[in-house]
N, CA, C and O atoms as a GROMACS GRO file, in nm:
protein
  460
    1MET      N    1  -1.701   0.602   1.494
    1MET     CA    2  -1.635   0.517   1.590
    1MET      C    3  -1.486   0.533   1.588
    1MET      O    4  -1.422   0.509   1.485
    2ASN      N    5  -1.430   0.573   1.700
    2ASN     CA    6  -1.281   0.588   1.703
    2ASN      C    7  -1.211   0.454   1.721
    2ASN      O    8  -1.256   0.361   1.788
    3ILE      N    9  -1.096   0.452   1.656
    3ILE     CA   10  -1.013   0.333   1.659
    3ILE      C   11  -0.892   0.358   1.749
    3ILE      O   12  -0.825   0.460   1.736
    4HIS      N   13  -0.865   0.267   1.836
    4HIS     CA   14  -0.753   0.277   1.924
    4HIS      C   15  -0.650   0.171   1.874
    4HIS      O   16  -0.643   0.060   1.927
    5ILE      N   17  -0.570   0.209   1.771
    5ILE     CA   18  -0.481   0.119   1.705
    5ILE      C   19  -0.381   0.054   1.800
    5ILE      O   20  -0.342  -0.062   1.784
    6GLY      N   21  -0.342   0.130   1.899
    6GLY     CA   22  -0.247   0.071   2.000
    6GLY      C   23  -0.297  -0.050   2.069
    6GLY      O   24  -0.224  -0.147   2.092
    7GLN      N   25  -0.434  -0.045   2.105
    7GLN     CA   26  -0.490  -0.157   2.174
    7GLN      C   27  -0.505  -0.278   2.077
    7GLN      O   28  -0.494  -0.395   2.115
    8ILE      N   29  -0.532  -0.242   1.951
    8ILE     CA   30  -0.546  -0.351   1.846
    8ILE      C   31  -0.409  -0.422   1.832
    8ILE      O   32  -0.399  -0.545   1.827
    9ILE      N   33  -0.304  -0.336   1.824
    9ILE     CA   34  -0.167  -0.392   1.812
    9ILE      C   35  -0.134  -0.484   1.931
    9ILE      O   36  -0.082  -0.595   1.918
   10LYS      N   37  -0.170  -0.428   2.047
   10LYS     CA   38  -0.140  -0.503   2.177
   10LYS      C   39  -0.203  -0.640   2.171
   10LYS      O   40  -0.140  -0.741   2.203
   11LYS      N   41  -0.336  -0.643   2.126
   11LYS     CA   42  -0.410  -0.767   2.111
   11LYS      C   43  -0.342  -0.859   2.006
   11LYS      O   44  -0.331  -0.980   2.028
   12GLU      N   45  -0.301  -0.806   1.901
   12GLU     CA   46  -0.241  -0.888   1.790
   12GLU      C   47  -0.103  -0.945   1.839
   12GLU      O   48  -0.069  -1.059   1.809
   13VAL      N   49  -0.028  -0.866   1.912
   13VAL     CA   50   0.099  -0.920   1.966
   13VAL      C   51   0.075  -1.036   2.058
   13VAL      O   52   0.142  -1.139   2.054
   14LYS      N   53  -0.027  -1.013   2.147
   14LYS     CA   54  -0.060  -1.127   2.236
   14LYS      C   55  -0.105  -1.251   2.164
   14LYS      O   56  -0.060  -1.361   2.196
   15LEU      N   57  -0.192  -1.235   2.069
   15LEU     CA   58  -0.236  -1.343   1.984
   15LEU      C   59  -0.125  -1.418   1.906
   15LEU      O   60  -0.136  -1.536   1.874
   16SER      N   61  -0.022  -1.344   1.877
   16SER     CA   62   0.090  -1.399   1.800
   16SER      C   63   0.186  -1.487   1.885
   16SER      O   64   0.275  -1.552   1.830
   17ASP      N   65   0.166  -1.488   2.013
   17ASP     CA   66   0.251  -1.552   2.105
   17ASP      C   67   0.396  -1.504   2.101
   17ASP      O   68   0.487  -1.575   2.144
   18MET      N   69   0.416  -1.379   2.048
   18MET     CA   70   0.546  -1.317   2.046
   18MET      C   71   0.562  -1.236   2.173
   18MET      O   72   0.471  -1.164   2.213
   19SER      N   73   0.675  -1.247   2.235
   19SER     CA   74   0.698  -1.159   2.357
   19SER      C   75   0.712  -1.015   2.316
   19SER      O   76   0.746  -0.982   2.202
   20VAL      N   77   0.684  -0.931   2.411
   20VAL     CA   78   0.696  -0.783   2.385
   20VAL      C   79   0.843  -0.756   2.344
   20VAL      O   80   0.870  -0.680   2.251
   21LYS      N   81   0.935  -0.820   2.414
   21LYS     CA   82   1.076  -0.802   2.384
   21LYS      C   83   1.107  -0.842   2.236
   21LYS      O   84   1.172  -0.765   2.164
   22ASP      N   85   1.062  -0.962   2.191
   22ASP     CA   86   1.086  -1.002   2.051
   22ASP      C   87   1.016  -0.909   1.957
   22ASP      O   88   1.072  -0.870   1.855
   23PHE      N   89   0.892  -0.874   1.990
   23PHE     CA   90   0.820  -0.776   1.906
   23PHE      C   91   0.893  -0.648   1.893
   23PHE      O   92   0.905  -0.595   1.782
   24ALA      N   93   0.943  -0.597   2.000
   24ALA     CA   94   1.021  -0.468   1.998
   24ALA      C   95   1.147  -0.479   1.906
   24ALA      O   96   1.177  -0.391   1.825
   25GLU      N   97   1.217  -0.591   1.926
   25GLU     CA   98   1.334  -0.611   1.840
   25GLU      C   99   1.298  -0.623   1.689
   25GLU      O  100   1.372  -0.578   1.601
   26SER      N  101   1.180  -0.686   1.664
   26SER     CA  102   1.139  -0.707   1.522
   26SER      C  103   1.104  -0.571   1.456
   26SER      O  104   1.126  -0.551   1.337
   27ILE      N  105   1.052  -0.481   1.535
   27ILE     CA  106   1.016  -0.344   1.479
   27ILE      C  107   1.128  -0.238   1.508
   27ILE      O  108   1.107  -0.119   1.487
   28ASN      N  109   1.239  -0.283   1.555
   28ASN     CA  110   1.353  -0.196   1.583
   28ASN      C  111   1.324  -0.083   1.678
   28ASN      O  112   1.355   0.033   1.649
   29CYS      N  113   1.266  -0.117   1.791
   29CYS     CA  114   1.250  -0.016   1.898
   29CYS      C  115   1.258  -0.090   2.034
   29CYS      O  116   1.265  -0.212   2.042
   30SER      N  117   1.256  -0.008   2.138
   30SER     CA  118   1.265  -0.063   2.272
   30SER      C  119   1.130  -0.110   2.325
   30SER      O  120   1.024  -0.075   2.273
   31ARG      N  121   1.138  -0.190   2.430
   31ARG     CA  122   1.012  -0.237   2.497
   31ARG      C  123   0.934  -0.121   2.545
   31ARG      O  124   0.811  -0.122   2.537
   32ARG      N  125   1.002  -0.018   2.596
   32ARG     CA  126   0.939   0.097   2.640
   32ARG      C  127   0.855   0.166   2.532
   32ARG      O  128   0.744   0.213   2.555
   33ASN      N  129   0.915   0.170   2.412
   33ASN     CA  130   0.844   0.232   2.300
   33ASN      C  131   0.721   0.148   2.260
   33ASN      O  132   0.616   0.202   2.225
   34VAL      N  133   0.735   0.010   2.264
   34VAL     CA  134   0.624  -0.072   2.233
   34VAL      C  135   0.509  -0.046   2.326
   34VAL      O  136   0.395  -0.035   2.281
   35TYR      N  137   0.535  -0.036   2.455
   35TYR     CA  138   0.428  -0.003   2.548
   35TYR      C  139   0.369   0.135   2.522
   35TYR      O  140   0.250   0.158   2.544
   36ALA      N  141   0.450   0.227   2.475
   36ALA     CA  142   0.397   0.362   2.432
   36ALA      C  143   0.307   0.344   2.310
   36ALA      O  144   0.203   0.409   2.301
   37ILE      N  145   0.343   0.259   2.217
   37ILE     CA  146   0.258   0.232   2.096
   37ILE      C  147   0.125   0.177   2.142
   37ILE      O  148   0.020   0.217   2.093
   38PHE      N  149   0.129   0.082   2.239
   38PHE     CA  150   0.008   0.022   2.288
   38PHE      C  151  -0.088   0.130   2.347
   38PHE      O  152  -0.209   0.107   2.350
   39GLY      N  153  -0.042   0.233   2.388
   39GLY     CA  154  -0.119   0.343   2.448
   39GLY      C  155  -0.167   0.449   2.347
   39GLY      O  156  -0.244   0.538   2.384
   40LYS      N  157  -0.124   0.440   2.222
   40LYS     CA  158  -0.160   0.541   2.124
   40LYS      C  159  -0.285   0.508   2.047
   40LYS      O  160  -0.306   0.393   2.009
   41GLU      N  161  -0.369   0.611   2.024
   41GLU     CA  162  -0.486   0.592   1.940
   41GLU      C  163  -0.453   0.593   1.791
   41GLU      O  164  -0.524   0.536   1.708
   42SER      N  165  -0.338   0.663   1.758
   42SER     CA  166  -0.299   0.658   1.620
   42SER      C  167  -0.150   0.657   1.615
   42SER      O  168  -0.081   0.706   1.705
   43ILE      N  169  -0.099   0.598   1.503
   43ILE     CA  170   0.044   0.597   1.484
   43ILE      C  171   0.084   0.629   1.343
   43ILE      O  172  -0.002   0.632   1.255
   44ASP      N  173   0.205   0.654   1.318
   44ASP     CA  174   0.265   0.684   1.189
   44ASP      C  175   0.240   0.566   1.093
   44ASP      O  176   0.256   0.450   1.129
   45THR      N  177   0.200   0.599   0.972
   45THR     CA  178   0.166   0.489   0.876
   45THR      C  179   0.286   0.400   0.845
   45THR      O  180   0.269   0.279   0.828
   46ASN      N  181   0.405   0.457   0.838
   46ASN     CA  182   0.525   0.369   0.810
   46ASN      C  183   0.543   0.270   0.928
   46ASN      O  184   0.583   0.155   0.906
   47MET      N  185   0.516   0.309   1.045
   47MET     CA  186   0.527   0.227   1.167
   47MET      C  187   0.422   0.119   1.155
   47MET      O  188   0.448   0.002   1.184
   48LEU      N  189   0.300   0.158   1.112
   48LEU     CA  190   0.188   0.065   1.105
   48LEU      C  191   0.218  -0.043   0.988
   48LEU      O  192   0.182  -0.160   0.999
   49ILE      N  193   0.279   0.000   0.890
   49ILE     CA  194   0.317  -0.091   0.779
   49ILE      C  195   0.419  -0.197   0.841
   49ILE      O  196   0.401  -0.318   0.828
   50ASN      N  197   0.523  -0.147   0.905
   50ASN     CA  198   0.620  -0.233   0.967
   50ASN      C  199   0.559  -0.334   1.066
   50ASN      O  200   0.591  -0.453   1.063
   51ILE      N  201   0.476  -0.286   1.147
   51ILE     CA  202   0.405  -0.368   1.249
   51ILE      C  203   0.321  -0.469   1.181
   51ILE      O  204   0.318  -0.585   1.223
   52SER      N  205   0.247  -0.429   1.074
   52SER     CA  206   0.164  -0.520   0.997
   52SER      C  207   0.245  -0.638   0.937
   52SER      O  208   0.205  -0.754   0.940
   53ARG      N  209   0.363  -0.599   0.884
   53ARG     CA  210   0.451  -0.696   0.829
   53ARG      C  211   0.506  -0.800   0.933
   53ARG      O  212   0.512  -0.921   0.909
   54VAL      N  213   0.544  -0.745   1.046
   54VAL     CA  214   0.598  -0.827   1.145
   54VAL      C  215   0.489  -0.925   1.203
   54VAL      O  216   0.517  -1.041   1.231
   55LEU      N  217   0.372  -0.877   1.219
   55LEU     CA  218   0.260  -0.952   1.278
   55LEU      C  219   0.193  -1.044   1.170
   55LEU      O  220   0.119  -1.138   1.201
   56GLY      N  221   0.225  -1.010   1.044
   56GLY     CA  222   0.161  -1.082   0.930
   56GLY      C  223   0.008  -1.058   0.923
   56GLY      O  224  -0.070  -1.145   0.885
   57LYS      N  225  -0.032  -0.932   0.964
   57LYS     CA  226  -0.170  -0.886   0.963
   57LYS      C  227  -0.179  -0.755   0.897
   57LYS      O  228  -0.090  -0.670   0.909
   58ASN      N  229  -0.292  -0.738   0.824
   58ASN     CA  230  -0.314  -0.602   0.763
   58ASN      C  231  -0.396  -0.523   0.874
   58ASN      O  232  -0.517  -0.540   0.888
   59LEU      N  233  -0.325  -0.440   0.946
   59LEU     CA  234  -0.384  -0.360   1.048
   59LEU      C  235  -0.455  -0.240   0.996
   59LEU      O  236  -0.527  -0.173   1.070
   60PHE      N  237  -0.436  -0.209   0.865
   60PHE     CA  238  -0.511  -0.098   0.806
   60PHE      C  239  -0.653  -0.131   0.784
   60PHE      O  240  -0.734  -0.040   0.769
   61LYS      N  241  -0.689  -0.259   0.783
   61LYS     CA  242  -0.830  -0.300   0.757
   61LYS      C  243  -0.922  -0.238   0.864
   61LYS      O  244  -1.041  -0.222   0.840
   62HIS      N  245  -0.871  -0.207   0.975
   62HIS     CA  246  -0.953  -0.148   1.088
   62HIS      C  247  -1.002  -0.009   1.047
   62HIS      O  248  -1.091   0.044   1.113
   63TYR      N  249  -0.952   0.051   0.945
   63TYR     CA  250  -0.990   0.183   0.902
   63TYR      C  251  -1.087   0.181   0.786
   63TYR      O  252  -1.140   0.286   0.751
   64ASP      N  253  -1.112   0.069   0.726
   64ASP     CA  254  -1.191   0.059   0.605
   64ASP      C  255  -1.331   0.126   0.627
   64ASP      O  256  -1.377   0.207   0.546
   65HIS      N  257  -1.393   0.089   0.734
   65HIS     CA  258  -1.530   0.143   0.756
   65HIS      C  259  -1.530   0.298   0.768
   65HIS      O  260  -1.627   0.363   0.727
   66ILE      N  261  -1.427   0.355   0.821
   66ILE     CA  262  -1.420   0.500   0.836
   66ILE      C  263  -1.410   0.561   0.694
   66ILE      O  264  -1.476   0.662   0.666
   67LEU      N  265  -1.329   0.502   0.604
   67LEU     CA  266  -1.310   0.548   0.473
   67LEU      C  267  -1.442   0.540   0.396
   67LEU      O  268  -1.478   0.632   0.323
   68GLU      N  269  -1.515   0.425   0.415
   68GLU     CA  270  -1.642   0.407   0.348
   68GLU      C  271  -1.745   0.513   0.398
   68GLU      O  272  -1.819   0.570   0.318
   69GLU      N  273  -1.749   0.536   0.528
   69GLU     CA  274  -1.842   0.634   0.578
   69GLU      C  275  -1.819   0.772   0.522
   69GLU      O  276  -1.913   0.840   0.482
   70LYS      N  277  -1.691   0.814   0.520
   70LYS     CA  278  -1.663   0.943   0.468
   70LYS      C  279  -1.690   0.956   0.320
   70LYS      O  280  -1.725   1.064   0.271
   71HIS      N  281  -1.674   0.846   0.248
   71HIS     CA  282  -1.702   0.846   0.104
   71HIS      C  283  -1.850   0.863   0.078
   71HIS      O  284  -1.892   0.934  -0.014
   72GLU      N  285  -1.930   0.794   0.161
   72GLU     CA  286  -2.074   0.802   0.145
   72GLU      C  287  -2.130   0.940   0.174
   72GLU      O  288  -2.225   0.983   0.109
   73THR      N  289  -2.074   1.006   0.267
   73THR     CA  290  -2.132   1.140   0.316
   73THR      C  291  -2.054   1.252   0.248
   73THR      O  292  -2.080   1.369   0.275
   74SER      N  293  -1.960   1.222   0.160
   74SER     CA  294  -1.885   1.332   0.100
   74SER      C  295  -1.966   1.402  -0.006
   74SER      O  296  -2.042   1.340  -0.081
   75ASN      N  297  -1.950   1.529  -0.010
   75ASN     CA  298  -2.015   1.612  -0.112
   75ASN      C  299  -1.921   1.649  -0.226
   75ASN      O  300  -1.954   1.735  -0.309
   76LEU      N  301  -1.810   1.588  -0.230
   76LEU     CA  302  -1.710   1.616  -0.331
   76LEU      C  303  -1.760   1.571  -0.466
   76LEU      O  304  -1.832   1.472  -0.478
   77GLU      N  305  -1.720   1.648  -0.572
   77GLU     CA  306  -1.758   1.612  -0.704
   77GLU      C  307  -1.676   1.490  -0.751
   77GLU      O  308  -1.565   1.467  -0.704
   78GLU      N  309  -1.732   1.414  -0.844
   78GLU     CA  310  -1.665   1.303  -0.904
   78GLU      C  311  -1.545   1.357  -0.977
   78GLU      O  312  -1.555   1.457  -1.048
   79PRO      N  313  -1.423   1.288  -0.960
   79PRO     CA  314  -1.302   1.338  -1.027
   79PRO      C  315  -1.326   1.334  -1.183
   79PRO      O  316  -1.389   1.243  -1.238
   80LYS      N  317  -1.275   1.431  -1.242
   80LYS     CA  318  -1.289   1.446  -1.388
   80LYS      C  319  -1.173   1.364  -1.453
   80LYS      O  320  -1.061   1.360  -1.401
   81PRO      N  321  -1.205   1.300  -1.570
   81PRO     CA  322  -1.099   1.219  -1.635
   81PRO      C  323  -0.977   1.308  -1.670
   81PRO      O  324  -0.993   1.425  -1.705
   82ILE      N  325  -0.862   1.255  -1.661
   82ILE     CA  326  -0.739   1.327  -1.697
   82ILE      C  327  -0.730   1.344  -1.842
   82ILE      O  328  -0.688   1.450  -1.889
   83TYR      N  329  -0.769   1.241  -1.921
   83TYR     CA  330  -0.757   1.248  -2.063
   83TYR      C  331  -0.899   1.233  -2.133
   83TYR      O  332  -0.986   1.163  -2.081
   84SER      N  333  -0.915   1.295  -2.243
   84SER     CA  334  -1.043   1.281  -2.319
   84SER      C  335  -1.035   1.148  -2.392
   84SER      O  336  -0.930   1.085  -2.404
   85LYS      N  337  -1.157   1.108  -2.441
   85LYS     CA  338  -1.163   0.980  -2.516
   85LYS      C  339  -1.068   0.976  -2.638
   85LYS      O  340  -1.006   0.875  -2.671
   86GLU      N  341  -1.062   1.090  -2.700
   86GLU     CA  342  -0.976   1.100  -2.814
   86GLU      C  343  -0.826   1.086  -2.782
   86GLU      O  344  -0.750   1.023  -2.856
   87GLU      N  345  -0.788   1.145  -2.670
   87GLU     CA  346  -0.654   1.136  -2.624
   87GLU      C  347  -0.619   0.984  -2.582
   87GLU      O  348  -0.510   0.933  -2.609
   88ILE      N  349  -0.718   0.921  -2.516
   88ILE     CA  350  -0.698   0.784  -2.481
   88ILE      C  351  -0.674   0.696  -2.606
   88ILE      O  352  -0.585   0.612  -2.609
   89GLN      N  353  -0.757   0.720  -2.709
   89GLN     CA  354  -0.743   0.647  -2.833
   89GLN      C  355  -0.606   0.669  -2.895
   89GLN      O  356  -0.542   0.575  -2.944
   90LYS      N  357  -0.560   0.798  -2.892
   90LYS     CA  358  -0.430   0.827  -2.945
   90LYS      C  359  -0.320   0.754  -2.872
   90LYS      O  360  -0.226   0.700  -2.931
   91ILE      N  361  -0.335   0.755  -2.738
   91ILE     CA  362  -0.233   0.684  -2.653
   91ILE      C  363  -0.233   0.535  -2.679
   91ILE      O  364  -0.126   0.475  -2.689
   92LYS      N  365  -0.343   0.475  -2.690
   92LYS     CA  366  -0.351   0.337  -2.728
   92LYS      C  367  -0.288   0.300  -2.863
   92LYS      O  368  -0.220   0.200  -2.880
   93TYR      N  369  -0.317   0.393  -2.960
   93TYR     CA  370  -0.255   0.378  -3.094
   93TYR      C  371  -0.104   0.384  -3.082
   93TYR      O  372  -0.032   0.301  -3.137
   94LEU      N  373  -0.058   0.486  -3.009
   94LEU     CA  374   0.090   0.502  -2.999
   94LEU      C  375   0.148   0.387  -2.927
   94LEU      O  376   0.258   0.345  -2.965
   95GLU      N  377   0.087   0.331  -2.827
   95GLU     CA  378   0.140   0.222  -2.753
   95GLU      C  379   0.156   0.098  -2.850
   95GLU      O  380   0.255   0.026  -2.845
   96LYS      N  381   0.054   0.079  -2.937
   96LYS     CA  382   0.066  -0.027  -3.037
   96LYS      C  383   0.182  -0.004  -3.131
   96LYS      O  384   0.259  -0.095  -3.163
   97GLU      N  385   0.193   0.123  -3.175
   97GLU     CA  386   0.310   0.160  -3.263
   97GLU      C  387   0.444   0.128  -3.201
   97GLU      O  388   0.534   0.073  -3.266
   98ILE      N  389   0.455   0.163  -3.074
   98ILE     CA  390   0.576   0.142  -3.004
   98ILE      C  391   0.602  -0.010  -2.995
   98ILE      O  392   0.716  -0.054  -3.012
   99GLN      N  393   0.503  -0.087  -2.970
   99GLN     CA  394   0.517  -0.230  -2.966
   99GLN      C  395   0.564  -0.288  -3.098
   99GLN      O  396   0.650  -0.376  -3.103
  100HIS      N  397   0.503  -0.234  -3.208
  100HIS     CA  398   0.553  -0.279  -3.345
  100HIS      C  399   0.694  -0.237  -3.372
  100HIS      O  400   0.769  -0.312  -3.435
  101LEU      N  401   0.733  -0.120  -3.327
  101LEU     CA  402   0.865  -0.080  -3.354
  101LEU      C  403   0.970  -0.156  -3.272
  101LEU      O  404   1.083  -0.177  -3.316
  102GLU      N  405   0.928  -0.198  -3.151
  102GLU     CA  406   1.013  -0.282  -3.061
  102GLU      C  407   1.034  -0.414  -3.128
  102GLU      O  408   1.145  -0.468  -3.127
  103GLU      N  409   0.926  -0.468  -3.190
  103GLU     CA  410   0.938  -0.602  -3.260
  103GLU      C  411   1.027  -0.587  -3.375
  103GLU      O  412   1.111  -0.674  -3.399
  104ILE      N  413   1.014  -0.477  -3.453
  104ILE     CA  414   1.100  -0.458  -3.574
  104ILE      C  415   1.243  -0.443  -3.530
  104ILE      O  416   1.332  -0.500  -3.593
  105ASN      N  417   1.269  -0.369  -3.423
  105ASN     CA  418   1.402  -0.348  -3.377
  105ASN      C  419   1.463  -0.481  -3.333
  105ASN      O  420   1.580  -0.506  -3.362
  106LYS      N  421   1.387  -0.567  -3.263
  106LYS     CA  422   1.436  -0.697  -3.224
  106LYS      C  423   1.469  -0.784  -3.347
  106LYS      O  424   1.573  -0.850  -3.350
  107LEU      N  425   1.384  -0.783  -3.444
  107LEU     CA  426   1.415  -0.860  -3.567
  107LEU      C  427   1.538  -0.809  -3.641
  107LEU      O  428   1.614  -0.888  -3.697
  108LEU      N  429   1.559  -0.675  -3.643
  108LEU     CA  430   1.680  -0.620  -3.705
  108LEU      C  431   1.802  -0.659  -3.629
  108LEU      O  432   1.905  -0.688  -3.690
  109LYS      N  433   1.796  -0.660  -3.499
  109LYS     CA  434   1.909  -0.702  -3.417
  109LYS      C  435   1.944  -0.848  -3.445
  109LYS      O  436   2.061  -0.884  -3.461
  110GLU      N  437   1.843  -0.931  -3.450
  110GLU     CA  438   1.866  -1.074  -3.473
  110GLU      C  439   1.926  -1.088  -3.613
  110GLU      O  440   2.018  -1.168  -3.631
  111LYS      N  441   1.879  -1.014  -3.713
  111LYS     CA  442   1.931  -1.023  -3.851
  111LYS      C  443   2.079  -0.981  -3.857
  111LYS      O  444   2.161  -1.038  -3.928
  112GLY      N  445   2.107  -0.874  -3.774
  112GLY     CA  446   2.244  -0.824  -3.770
  112GLY      C  447   2.343  -0.927  -3.704
  112GLY      O  448   2.460  -0.932  -3.741
  113LYS      N  449   2.296  -1.003  -3.612
  113LYS     CA  450   2.377  -1.105  -3.551
  113LYS      C  451   2.402  -1.224  -3.646
  113LYS      O  452   2.508  -1.286  -3.640
  114ASN      N  453   2.305  -1.255  -3.731
  114ASN     CA  454   2.318  -1.367  -3.821
  114ASN      C  455   2.406  -1.329  -3.948
  114ASN      O  456   2.451  -1.417  -4.021
  115SER      N  457   2.426  -1.200  -3.969
  115SER     CA  458   2.499  -1.158  -4.090
  115SER      C  459   2.644  -1.182  -4.080
  115SER      O  460   2.719  -1.152  -4.173
   0.00000   0.00000   0.00000
């Protein structure tokens, strides 16, 4: 199913009771460009983020079903883990060590201030 995001945006602008002029100013473009957006089947993601913020709506949700369909029919292999279990254990150990060293450093600084 194709999505005509411009028509969705047009509907949301109308539902918001915002005038096209006010909407155009909110997204930093002209009324003419807003009408051009209404006619587009797809738009730049940064523009869609901006429009979503202005309208207070997540307009990306209209693409969820497409992503789910592609995932279900995809023949791609499952991604392989970046780190082995042993490496993950080492990382966790080192993170704990760093935390201990930070605590020791903090105590030494406090002791230095009191001296």
